[in-house]
Phi, psi and omega in degrees: 000123179288133182212141175233132178235108180266148178204170175105355179287176179167192179258128182217151178281155176306137183093349181278185184227152172216154174236117179266148176233151177219115176264126183246148179210163175099005178201177180279097190303315194293342184264356188265137168276125183252155174230149166261134181238159172216154178223113177273158180305129178077005182239163178283154176292136180228147175272132184248342180201153177216158179217128180279172179295334179270006176092356178291132184243162175212146182223151174289153181302327184294339182238357184300133181087349180244323183251143178229125177263142177211172181214152174232100184295331179292335182252005182051042187230139173246140183241156171223108175273121184244117178244164178049049184295146181239157177305327180289354174276354179300123184182172167268131184253137182229156168239155181187167173302147181298136172091359179288157182266175178298335180275003177307133189274356184245023175302142173281188181279345181078171176226132186279130173242124179235124182247119182263157179277000000 
């Protein structure tokens, strides 16, 4: 059974940092390209960063230079280090394989990130 468990969110002031974790199970972790996604209130879910099995990463312009995605294949875990947080980063954050749609049936519960001014 495919499962994602996200954690590490919270309330932080603008300019602060958080590190999100996502433990994945139910498939061969090391071969999968993963993405971190977020969904702000009233907006569609968007992918903001991805990491290939070989460690190559890509980030959306909105987070480039501030957020870093990484992975630990031994721990079946994907991370998102978020620095210089802004109020517009407030959203629920999810991880999943890259390219899945909003209708993907194995989304985790996500982790809430709230950035105050």
